Wavefront OBJ file of the C-alpha trace (Angstrom):
o trace
v 134.540 81.237 82.361
v 131.840 83.771 83.376
v 128.994 83.978 80.866
v 129.060 87.797 81.010
v 131.918 90.266 80.922
v 132.291 93.955 81.713
v 133.063 95.899 78.526
v 133.312 99.397 80.010
v 132.167 101.440 82.982
v 132.165 104.982 84.303
v 130.253 107.781 86.005
v 127.502 109.675 84.197
v 127.076 112.313 86.914
v 128.602 113.248 90.256
v 127.556 116.300 92.232
v 129.657 118.283 94.671
v 129.395 117.147 98.303
v 127.209 119.459 100.358
v 125.812 121.194 97.265
v 122.265 121.125 95.818
v 123.425 118.184 93.657
v 125.203 116.218 96.402
v 122.653 113.396 96.390
v 122.312 111.960 92.874
v 120.023 108.927 92.701
v 116.927 107.344 91.126
v 118.541 107.176 87.673
v 116.862 105.861 84.533
v 118.700 104.989 81.322
v 117.491 104.644 77.755
v 119.374 104.046 74.520
v 117.628 105.964 71.742
v 117.160 104.878 68.137
v 120.187 106.973 67.132
v 122.385 105.241 69.732
v 122.462 108.089 72.257
v 122.787 107.002 75.876
v 120.205 109.077 77.725
v 120.122 109.246 81.535
v 117.617 110.951 83.842
v 118.404 111.401 87.530
v 117.176 113.163 90.635
v 119.419 115.538 92.605
v 119.008 117.158 96.013
v 121.259 118.342 98.872
v 120.347 115.194 100.823
v 118.639 111.980 99.848
v 115.642 112.650 102.108
v 115.152 116.256 100.925
v 112.065 117.101 98.899
v 113.041 120.778 98.603
v 114.983 121.582 96.629
v 115.016 118.543 94.344
v 115.265 118.478 90.536
v 115.289 116.061 87.644
v 118.377 116.354 85.439
v 118.947 114.931 81.974
v 122.364 114.084 80.554
v 123.536 112.014 77.601
v 126.522 110.479 75.901
v 127.017 110.238 72.137
v 130.332 108.381 72.439
v 129.282 105.294 74.433
v 130.058 106.761 77.835
v 133.427 108.397 77.138
v 131.931 111.835 77.795
v 128.624 113.182 79.061
v 126.746 116.360 78.164
v 126.369 119.030 80.852
v 123.140 118.111 82.656
v 120.006 120.116 81.956
v 116.927 120.560 84.174
v 114.134 120.652 81.562
v 111.124 119.867 83.768
v 109.246 122.358 85.930
v 106.704 120.802 88.286
v 103.272 122.419 87.794
v 100.618 123.345 90.299
v 98.124 120.471 90.313
v 94.657 120.766 91.893
v 95.798 124.006 93.549
v 98.790 122.279 95.125
v 102.423 123.054 94.447
v 104.453 119.978 93.612
v 107.901 118.715 92.833
v 109.152 116.043 90.448
v 110.868 113.256 92.393
v 111.924 110.894 89.610
v 111.758 110.290 85.873
v 111.608 107.012 83.955
v 112.719 107.030 80.316
v 111.248 104.825 77.601
v 110.583 104.438 73.888
v 107.157 105.572 72.631
v 107.857 104.625 69.007
v 108.826 106.555 65.889
v 111.897 107.961 67.611
v 109.886 109.572 70.426
v 111.275 109.292 73.974
v 108.901 109.465 76.923
v 109.844 110.656 80.412
v 107.314 109.415 82.960
v 107.518 111.840 85.868
v 106.531 111.305 89.494
v 104.841 114.477 90.800
v 104.731 114.766 94.612
v 102.647 117.244 96.614
v 105.031 119.848 98.050
v 102.447 122.305 99.360
v 103.641 121.698 102.934
v 107.445 121.331 102.835
v 107.520 120.418 106.536
v 105.863 117.047 105.857
v 108.100 114.051 105.140
v 107.307 111.922 102.089
v 106.280 108.952 104.268
v 103.970 109.321 107.287
v 105.419 106.941 109.878
v 102.216 107.025 111.945
v 99.749 106.029 109.226
v 102.143 104.560 106.600
v 100.635 106.982 104.088
v 102.434 108.916 101.352
v 102.152 112.461 100.156
v 99.892 112.699 97.115
v 101.718 111.310 94.048
v 100.567 111.723 90.455
v 101.938 110.655 87.034
v 102.990 113.143 84.355
v 104.569 112.593 80.950
v 107.010 114.670 78.884
v 108.100 113.678 75.380
v 111.184 114.386 73.296
v 111.460 114.137 69.520
v 115.182 114.970 69.422
v 116.832 112.368 71.678
v 116.306 114.319 74.890
v 117.676 117.690 73.751
v 114.256 119.334 74.212
v 110.981 118.263 75.773
v 107.256 118.871 75.301
v 105.027 118.995 78.362
v 104.853 117.636 80.950
v 101.189 116.725 80.825
v 99.087 115.031 83.458
v 98.151 111.360 83.051
v 94.889 110.885 84.922
v 94.910 107.586 86.880
v 91.155 107.700 87.667
v 89.452 105.898 89.301
v 92.481 105.692 91.603
v 92.328 108.685 93.968
v 95.038 107.544 96.394
v 98.765 108.275 95.825
v 99.838 106.465 92.640
v 103.643 106.609 92.319
v 104.897 105.475 88.910
v 107.296 102.547 88.925
v 108.647 102.615 85.375
v 108.330 104.234 81.958
v 105.227 104.229 79.801
v 105.467 101.066 77.691
v 104.072 100.370 74.232
v 102.799 96.847 73.553
v 102.767 95.149 70.152
v 99.217 96.386 69.506
v 100.372 99.985 69.947
v 98.626 100.468 73.296
v 100.358 102.595 75.918
v 100.840 100.991 79.341
v 101.183 103.102 82.497
v 102.732 101.240 85.440
v 102.289 102.402 89.026
v 101.440 101.172 92.514
v 98.691 102.203 94.903
v 99.684 103.745 98.219
v 97.753 105.046 101.216
v 96.647 108.690 101.514
v 98.870 110.566 103.932
v 96.495 110.769 106.919
v 94.513 107.580 106.287
v 94.617 105.302 109.337
v 93.009 102.321 107.554
v 95.083 99.215 106.755
v 97.326 99.562 103.696
v 96.406 97.122 100.906
v 98.953 97.697 98.144
v 98.599 96.802 94.464
v 100.800 96.957 91.377
v 98.635 98.329 88.558
v 98.925 98.725 84.789
v 96.575 101.082 82.913
v 96.100 100.980 79.138
v 95.509 103.729 76.598
v 94.622 103.424 72.915
v 94.805 107.169 72.175
v 98.385 108.090 73.023
v 97.829 108.602 76.735
v 94.915 111.038 76.553
v 92.584 108.560 78.284
v 93.199 105.354 80.236
v 89.913 103.413 80.134
v 91.242 99.992 81.168
v 93.384 98.789 84.027
v 94.684 95.525 85.413
v 96.009 94.614 88.831
v 99.281 92.947 87.964
v 100.027 91.836 91.536
v 97.998 92.153 94.713
v 97.732 90.443 98.090
v 94.209 91.055 99.462
v 95.363 90.094 102.961
v 97.728 93.087 103.054
v 100.660 90.959 104.150
v 102.764 90.989 100.964
v 103.763 94.187 99.175
v 104.695 94.029 95.492
v 106.837 97.161 95.412
v 108.635 98.839 92.513
v 107.130 96.944 89.587
v 109.611 97.045 86.677
v 108.046 95.860 83.432
v 109.465 95.519 79.929
v 108.039 94.405 76.575
v 110.278 91.670 75.150
v 110.960 91.263 71.412
v 108.366 88.476 71.082
v 105.660 90.647 72.664
v 105.631 89.056 76.097
v 105.804 91.442 79.044
v 107.675 90.458 82.200
v 107.304 92.432 85.432
v 109.568 92.146 88.477
v 108.723 93.069 92.075
v 110.667 94.008 95.197
v 108.828 91.994 97.853
v 108.170 92.960 101.480
v 106.390 90.813 104.078
v 104.875 93.134 106.651
v 103.999 90.310 109.067
v 107.654 89.354 109.513
v 108.990 92.843 108.590
v 111.373 91.176 106.140
v 112.101 91.272 102.434
v 111.234 88.224 100.328
v 112.754 87.047 97.061
v 112.108 88.962 93.867
v 108.880 87.818 92.196
v 108.097 87.857 88.465
v 104.786 87.986 86.568
v 104.180 87.467 82.847
v 101.632 88.763 80.354
v 101.189 87.151 76.935
v 98.391 89.449 75.726
v 99.962 92.895 75.860
v 99.357 93.540 79.543
v 95.636 92.727 79.575
v 96.018 89.684 81.847
v 98.861 88.438 84.027
v 100.105 85.197 85.496
v 100.341 84.842 89.279
v 103.788 86.116 90.332
v 106.393 83.399 90.892
v 109.440 83.362 93.156
v 112.653 83.991 91.199
v 114.850 82.605 93.967
v 116.851 85.862 93.948
v 116.968 88.357 96.813
v 116.701 92.112 96.633
v 115.417 94.936 94.490
v 115.248 94.269 90.722
v 115.514 96.186 87.489
v 113.342 95.303 84.493
v 114.256 92.047 82.782
v 116.030 92.412 79.439
v 116.529 89.932 76.594
v 120.126 89.647 75.452
v 121.468 88.857 72.022
v 120.946 85.118 71.665
v 117.669 84.984 73.567
v 118.705 84.632 77.215
v 117.040 86.892 79.767
v 119.079 89.104 82.106
v 117.940 90.225 85.553
v 119.968 92.921 87.306
v 119.244 93.385 90.999
v 120.554 94.768 94.283
v 121.467 92.105 96.820
v 121.705 93.628 100.313
v 121.763 90.374 102.278
v 125.350 91.130 103.343
v 127.589 93.769 101.789
v 125.392 95.354 99.089
v 126.109 94.355 95.492
v 124.644 95.070 92.090
v 124.414 91.654 90.409
v 123.134 90.087 87.229
v 121.920 86.582 86.482
v 120.766 84.908 83.276
v 117.802 82.674 82.470
v 117.300 80.377 79.490
v 113.809 79.167 80.461
v 111.773 82.355 80.251
v 112.662 83.617 83.711
v 111.603 80.572 85.688
v 115.122 79.854 86.940
v 118.283 81.933 87.311
v 121.280 79.590 87.795
v 123.916 80.613 90.299
v 126.701 79.846 87.837
v 125.431 82.679 85.596
v 125.903 85.318 88.317
v 128.042 88.371 87.557
v 128.816 91.063 90.160
v 128.682 94.548 88.638
v 129.390 96.721 91.700
v 129.993 96.379 95.431
v 129.529 98.646 98.440
v 131.772 98.693 101.466
v 129.221 99.037 104.251
v 126.216 96.942 105.296
v 122.974 98.787 104.562
v 120.270 96.320 105.560
v 119.538 94.916 108.999
v 116.865 93.523 111.278
v 113.523 95.307 111.170
v 110.484 95.201 113.410
v 108.003 97.168 111.342
v 107.164 98.862 108.061
v 108.449 102.098 109.583
v 111.868 100.491 110.117
v 111.932 99.446 106.470
v 111.241 102.996 105.255
v 113.854 104.449 107.591
v 116.367 101.903 106.313
v 115.600 102.778 102.661
v 116.471 106.399 103.339
v 119.999 105.368 104.364
v 120.867 103.282 101.280
v 123.870 104.611 99.349
v 123.806 101.997 96.574
v 120.815 100.888 94.588
v 118.045 101.306 92.061
v 119.660 99.668 89.030
v 118.044 100.350 85.667
v 118.787 98.707 82.330
v 118.516 99.428 78.632
v 119.430 97.098 75.755
v 122.042 98.309 73.265
v 121.673 97.785 69.492
v 124.494 95.215 69.375
v 122.953 93.056 72.104
v 125.007 94.478 74.977
v 123.312 95.801 78.115
v 123.611 99.281 79.644
v 123.124 99.401 83.425
v 122.899 102.487 85.646
v 122.679 102.754 89.436
v 123.509 105.197 92.242
v 126.444 104.641 94.567
v 128.531 106.570 97.076
v 130.511 106.351 100.296
v 127.765 108.142 102.236
v 123.993 108.363 101.959
v 123.974 112.019 100.935
v 126.828 112.046 98.440
v 126.196 109.595 95.629
v 126.921 109.477 91.913
v 125.248 107.853 88.933
v 127.404 104.970 87.709
v 127.065 103.010 84.498
v 128.380 99.741 83.110
v 128.231 98.038 79.727
v 127.915 94.250 79.859
v 128.306 91.674 77.119
v 127.238 88.044 76.890
v 130.064 85.709 75.853
v 129.279 84.086 72.535
v 129.723 80.340 72.348
v 132.339 79.166 69.888
v 131.805 76.141 67.720
l 1 2 3 4 5 6 7 8 9 10 11 12 13 14 15 16 17 18 19 20 21 22 23 24 25 26 27 28 29 30 31 32 33 34 35 36 37 38 39 40 41 42 43 44 45 46 47 48 49 50 51 52 53 54 55 56 57 58 59 60 61 62 63 64 65 66 67 68 69 70 71 72 73 74 75 76 77 78 79 80 81 82 83 84 85 86 87 88 89 90 91 92 93 94 95 96 97 98 99 100 101 102 103 104 105 106 107 108 109 110 111 112 113 114 115 116 117 118 119 120 121 122 123 124 125 126 127 128 129 130 131 132 133 134 135 136 137 138 139 140 141 142 143 144 145 146 147 148 149 150 151 152 153 154 155 156 157 158 159 160 161 162 163 164 165 166 167 168 169 170 171 172 173 174 175 176 177 178 179 180 181 182 183 184 185 186 187 188 189 190 191 192 193 194 195 196 197 198 199 200 201 202 203 204 205 206 207 208 209 210 211 212 213 214 215 216 217 218 219 220 221 222 223 224 225 226 227 228 229 230 231 232 233 234 235 236 237 238 239 240 241 242 243 244 245 246 247 248 249 250 251 252 253 254 255 256 257 258 259 260 261 262 263 264 265 266 267 268 269 270 271 272 273 274 275 276 277 278 279 280 281 282 283 284 285 286 287 288 289 290 291 292 293 294 295 296 297 298 299 300 301 302 303 304 305 306 307 308 309 310 311 312 313 314 315 316 317 318 319 320 321 322 323 324 325 326 327 328 329 330 331 332 333 334 335 336 337 338 339 340 341 342 343 344 345 346 347 348 349 350 351 352 353 354 355 356 357 358 359 360 361 362 363 364 365 366 367 368 369 370 371 372 373 374 375 376 377 378 379 380 381
């Protein structure tokens, strides 16, 4: 018998094909203290479009049976005399019933420029902002800028602001190359810490970094577990072989101040943040694109060191292959732009179940935000 079962599933949002909401992707889910299922997503006419693109917020108060009409509460400000756009939002719990939306601001002052410079491998300037809600996402304060100094390069956020057991705020992002910089790209996954509610970020730690520039620890997804440990997952790319490597995991036992060397999970693909299920097992949801793309989940009973094959549960499948041979970093970025299934995100439910969201569609530019509720089978004596 599978160790996990699907309780329910559905669609949180689907835009009209060919409309400004045709491409719905980059979703983030969060279950609030009141039990509301809150989902943030990015919409645009096409997946590669930066104009127009918007962040929408929707929610369900009946466990996915119905969803509120989506709202667009965030207006991207002018930053350092540059017009920008918000490309994604990550939702998280800031304590005392406050929900944080970590927002990725992208320089949109020259709409003719693509997000990724294929010549230099640089990105448009990216900066972190934060909006907060005190009423389960119905209204929002901000957004306000989170200064990542001393990092002056693009710093795209990779997850929500976390709060460790000491009450410190943790800002997770990765370092990218400036758009026109021809120097070699040495990428890092970084976590900054604040003790004053995000007003200043005086301390930072490199969570994962390859000084040779060969390995890229992309899309860090970190979560604070009930015992205070923090686990971070990474989507790994080897630029020397132009190939993806297995998901890696790093652990912090001191609130994000120091981190273990990342270890190989043995699982392929792009991960969500690890979640602890009712009973203590860890769950890792990930996209496996080695053949026909699937959203999968595996369980670990040894702190994330191993993820037995017999625990695997397939959540969703695509019908077309979306990953192939690559010869360069540029090929990898071009391939990413064509994905029509991916970016799973997770949020634990009060009863120990797990809420998962991801984007999926028949074509690259017409995708919906899907959700599933998963439950761990309880052993019977």
